[in-house]
N, C-alpha and C positions, 0 to 999 in steps of 0.2 A: 637126374636133375640137377642142375647149377645151384645154388643156395642165392635166393633172391636180397639184395642188400638194400636197405630200407633208404627211399628219398631224405635229401637234408630237408632240416626246419630250419628257413630263415630266422634268426635270430631278432627277439623283440626291441621295439626302442621303449626304455623307462621315461619316464616325464621328465627327469635329470635329464637325459640322451639328447631327449626332442628339442629342449632348453639349447643345450651345447651345439648340436648341429644347426638348430636356426640361426645363431647367434654366428654361426660359420662367415655369412654373405655380411653381417655388418662388421666385422672385426676385419675383413681380410679389405674390405672399400670403408672405409671410417669417413670418409669428404665426402664419399657419394652417399653413404648412409647416414650422414649430419645434414646434409642438403635437406636428401628428402623428409628426412623428420623436421626440417626446418619449415618447412612445403606445410607438413601436416600442423605444428602445433599452431604456426600463422592462424592458417584458417580456425581452429579451435581455440586457439585464444580470442580470434573477432567474435566468434560466437560468444564464448563466455563475458568479453569485455563489453559486446553490447546489451545482452542476458543482464549483465552486474549496473552496467551505468544505467538502464532503462528501467529495472526494479530499483533502482538507488532514487532515480527521478518520480517512479514513480509513489516510492515509501515519501518525497519530500513533499509530493503533490498531496497526498493520502492525508499527509499531518498538516499542511496548512487547510486544506477541506476539512478534518475533522474538527481545527483549531476555529471554523468558520460556526462551525454546528451543524454536519448535515444530518445527527439524528437527534432535531430539534424539533418538537412538534407543539403545538397553542393548543388550547383549550378555552373558547370564552363562551358567553351565554347567546343563542340565538333568540328567537321569537316563539312567544307560545302558539297555541293551535288559534288565538284570537286576536293574532298579529300585534300583540302586547309583547314589549320588552323582557326577556325572560330572566331569569336570575340564577349564581351558584349558590349550593350549599356552603353554607361557609365551611365546613368541614371537606368538601372536596378536595381540597391538598392533601388533606391527613389521607383521605381515601385514593387515592391515585398513588399515592407514595407506597402501597401494600402490593401494586403492580409487582411481579418479580424484574423480569427486564428493564424495568424503569430504576435508572441510576440515581438522577435529580430531577427535584421540582423546587420550583420557587412561584410566585405569585404576586402580583400588584392588584392595589383594589382601588378605582378612581372615588377620590371624592367627592360626589357632587358638592356644587354651591361653592365649592374653594377657590374663588379664583384668585390669579395669582398678578401682582403689580410688581413694579417697581419701589414706590413708595406711596404713601396715603394722598400722594398731591395726583397721582395719574386718575383719568375720571375711568368710571365706574366701565362705562361703553368698552374701554380699549384695554381689551383682557388679550388681546396677539395669540389667540387660540392655544393657549399653555394650558393643559390640564394639570390635575394635583393627585399622584397616589402615593396612595401608603403602600411600602415597598417591604418585599422579607430582606432580610441581610443576605441572603446567598443570592440575589438576585445577579451580579455581575459573575458568578461564577456560572450559573446556568444559561445565561443568555451570549456568554464572550462578551460581554462591556468593558471597557476598561476604562480610566480615568486620565484627562487631561491635567487637571490641575486638581490638588486635595488628596480627600479622602474618602469612602464611602462610609455608611451610616456602620456604626458599631452597638455593642450592647449597652453602652454609656449613650451614646449621642439618639439613638432611636426613642428616648424618653424625653427629650429635649426640643425644643424649636431651632432644628437644625436640617437645611435640607440639601438636595444635591439634584442639581442643574441636569439636564439634558441638553446634548450642542446645540440643537436650534432653541428651547429655550432660554439657553445662556444668552446667545446672539440676539434674540429679542428683547431681551430685557437689560442688554450691554452690559452683560457680567463678564468681563475678560479675567478676573483674579481671584482668588477666594482669601478669608481672613475675617479676623473677628467683625470688623467695622463695614463687611460686606453683608447685606441684608434685604430681605425681597419680603413684600406681604402677601402672605397665602391667608384666607378665611378673615381678613383684618386680623390675624396675629404676625409680628416679625419674627421669620425665621431667618436664623447667620448660615450665608450658604456656607456650606463647607467641602464641597465639591464641585465638580463640572465634569463630566462625560464627552467622550468621544463618539462619535457618530455609529451606533449600533447596526453591524452591516443586516442582519438576522431579524431585526426587531425593531423597525426604523419609526413605529409608532413612539416607542420611548424615548425619541430625540427630542420633542415635543412636550417632555411632561417634567414634572416638581416633584421630587421623591422625599418621604418622609417617615419618619419609624412609623409603624402601626399604633404601638401604643400612647403616641402623642397627638396621633391622628385621630384615636378613637376619644381621646380626653379634651383634647380643643377644638377640632376640629369635627364633632360630628360624625366619625365614619362609621359604619354601621357593621363590620368585621367582615362582610362580603368580597372574594375575589371576583373579579371583573377579567381578567386574563391570568391563567396558570399556564408554567413554561417548563416544558418536560423533555429531558433527555433519555435515553434509553437505547439497548443494546443494537447495532445497525442491523444484523443477522433478523432480529425480533421486532423491527418497527412497524412492520403492517400489522403483526398480531398486537402490538398495544396499541394502535391507532384503531383497531377494530374493537375494542375494549374499553378505551376512555370515556366517551360518551356516557354508556351505562356506570361506567364507573363512578364519575363525575358527577353526575344526577341520576343514581337507579329508579327515583319515579318519574320523569321525566328525559331520558335520554334523547328523546326528538327536538328538544330544545337548548342541546348544545353543541356545540358548532367546534367541529377541530379539523387544524388545517393539515393540510398534504405535505407528504416528507418534502426535507428542504430540497431545491433545484441543486446546491451543490451536492447532495450526493445521488442525483444521475449523473451530474458530471463526473463523479469519482467514478462509478462506473463505468459509464464512456470510456473513460480515459484507461481505465483497466483491460477495458479488450482491445482495446485500441494497440496497448501495450503489448496484447498478449499475440497479438495477430502479427506484431512487427518481429517478435520473439521468432515466430514460428518461421518465416520466411527469409531472415538473417540466419538463423542455424540450419536451414534446409540447404541453403550456399553453399554454406561454410563447410559441410558435411561432404556436398558435392564436388566442392573443390580438392578437400582432405583425399577423398575415395580416389577421383581421377590422379593425382601425384602417387597413391602409394598402385596404382596399378601399373602407371606407366615406369614405376623404380622395379617391378617386380620382372615385369614383361622383358626389359633391360636386363635384367640378372638373369632371367633363362637363357636369353641368347648369346650373353657374354660365358655363360659356366657351361657349356653345353658338355665342352670335353669332362668337365667334373661330375656330371653328370652320367655320362656314359662310364665312363671310370669306377662311380660307384655301383653303377648298376653290372659290370663285368665281375667286382668283387662279391656278388650277391645281394647286395641292395633290392628291396623288391618296388615296383610301384606304387605302393600305400608308403611306402617310409619316404621315398621321393616326394612324395605328394605331402607327406605330413611335414617333411626340412623346410618347403618353400611357403605353405601355409603358415607355421611356426614362425617363419624368418616374418613373413607379412604382416602377421600381429604383434611381435615384437617390436617391429618398425613404427606400427602404429600407434602402440601404447606408451613407448616413447618419446613419441611426436604428442598424442595426445596428454599425458601428464605435463610436458612443457611447456604446451597449449593453456593448459587447466589452470597453471600456476603464473603464468604472463599475463593470462586474462585477469586474473584476481588482480595480481601485482596493479593492471592498468586502471581496473575499477576502483579499487582502494585510492591510489594517487589522485582522479578525477573527483572522486564524491569528495575527498578529503578538501580539496579546494576549491571546489563550488560551495562547500558549507554543506554538504548532504550527508544522511547516514547513512553509511557504505555496505551492501546490501548486495552478495552473492548467492543466489540460491542454492541450497545442497542436489537439487535437482537437477540444475546447470553442471554441475562439476561431475556430480554422477551420470547424469545422464549425456556430456560431452563426451568422457572416457568411455562411457557401453557402446555410445554412437559409433564410435571412434575405432573401437575393436570390433564390429558390427560391419562398418565398412569396411577395414581392413581384410577381413574376412572374404567380404564377397569381391574385393578387387585382388587380391592372390588366390582365388580361388580358379580362377581361367588359368595364371600362369603356373600353377601349382599343376593342375592336369596337366596342361602341356607336358612341363618338364618328365610328368610322370610317365607319358607316353612315348618317350623317345626311346629306340632301340637302343642297346649299347653299341650297335659299329655302327650305324648313323652318327650318335654323338661323338666317337671316339673319331672317327673321320672327319668331321667338322672342327 
């Protein structure tokens, strides 16, 4: 009997060899590879740019809504079981400050009986509906109030007859500017106007008030030290938890006599806008990836049709079907990776330029760049799978004859 010879074992392709073989089609047809990669890059750039611009716009919207006070809650006295007006404890503000998620607390206390007039010659009945409040120094920062003229109370002026007018109060009193000679009568005492507020968007009740320091209110106007409205800012993620404990914290003995406002409408608008942006990004991203996938599939199918002679020659020289399939799949992945990387850079550049020109913060989410590259590779693999399988099924004789 003759000696049986072992069958030849095909050589294995290492990772470096797969990259070299996969890059053959890109090197030999650079213009087509460039145009195909450009199509993928434009699709990915469109997705990244829309995600980035939308995220930048959303960041700007969040910044503006946060500045308005989406996390602002107010605490005020309600009514007792007998239907009488309740009161908050004098230490309610200090107790609320102990709540962990609460970041800022301030308060005003209405000074009952302290009527406000432009001068002593105004009839007592013509009060103009203006209230007098003993205010904390940190009130503007907590409620988001800004000054139209002058300054807010400070550690020095809160002890002396100095007052800040709300926007409506200044209009009713006919005060258009501040200065040493601009005075109003509060509770029979002359106060110098040191500031005028702009309208307060989230605390409109303050617009018709006159604000004085707590020390001078207690000394000259008979203020009892009890707050009538407390303003709190908390972490937005814990806002409902804070709201649930505010009443019991402000007045542990009678939490039912405390009214707590609901979260600001600005917070609802912020959440709705975030959801709208998310839906938009999903839709645009899906369309961009579909366009890129069609481009890759089209390029690879044409490549297989044009390179049947090459495929037949490689099969005749001993390349297995798996190696041919790996070659074209690697080519598809390389084409997708190059196009995806270029698209990410182009999209990030467009986002940065547009955001800077609009005065927005430039935001390109990391998930958009990483997800864009990963999705491009996935789409490239799916799009190149059929052409790769088709190429591997060509017999050497059929391919060489073509």
